[in-house]
N, C-alpha and C positions, 0 to 999 in steps of 0.2 A: 355494129359491124366495124371492123378495123380498117384503117386506111392501108393502102399498099406499103407505105413506108414503115408503119408500125408493125405490120405483119412480117416484113422482111427483117426488121431489127429483132423481133421476137424469135424468129427462126434462127438468126445468127447467134442469139443468146443461148438458145437450146443446143446448137451445135458446139459452141465454145464450152458450155457446161458439160456436154458429153465428153469432149476431149479432155477437160480437166478431171472429170470423174474417172476416165480411163487411166489417166496418168496416176491418180491417187490409188486406184485399184492395183496397178502394176507395182507401184512402190511398196504398198502394204503387203502385197502377195509375196514379193521377193525378199523384203527386209524382215518381216515378222513371220507369222505362221502361214504356210501355203493353204489358205482357206478360201473357198469360192464365195463365202458370205460377203467378202469385200466387193463383189461385183454389184451389190446393191447400191453402191455409191455412184454408179454410172447414171441410172435414171434419176436418182435424187439430185445430183448435181445438174443434170440437164433441165429438170423442172425448176430448180432454183434460178438457173441462168435465164430461162424463158420468162419466169415470173418477174424477175428483176427488170427485164427489158419491157415487159408488158405494163408494168406499173410506172414506168418513166413518163414524164410529161411530154406531150407532142409539141414539136417546134413549129 
């Protein structure tokens, strides 16, 4: 079971990852080929952000 602080940090990491994934999607969609395949970066970046915060050492 996760502590409330770790759960909050993991959620914030997922949210920030989703924001950066959305920005990457928007840039790639507008600059390169308008392809909806780039939308796959949103959940991937969100999972990477959450995973990074989950693996951090608790203080």
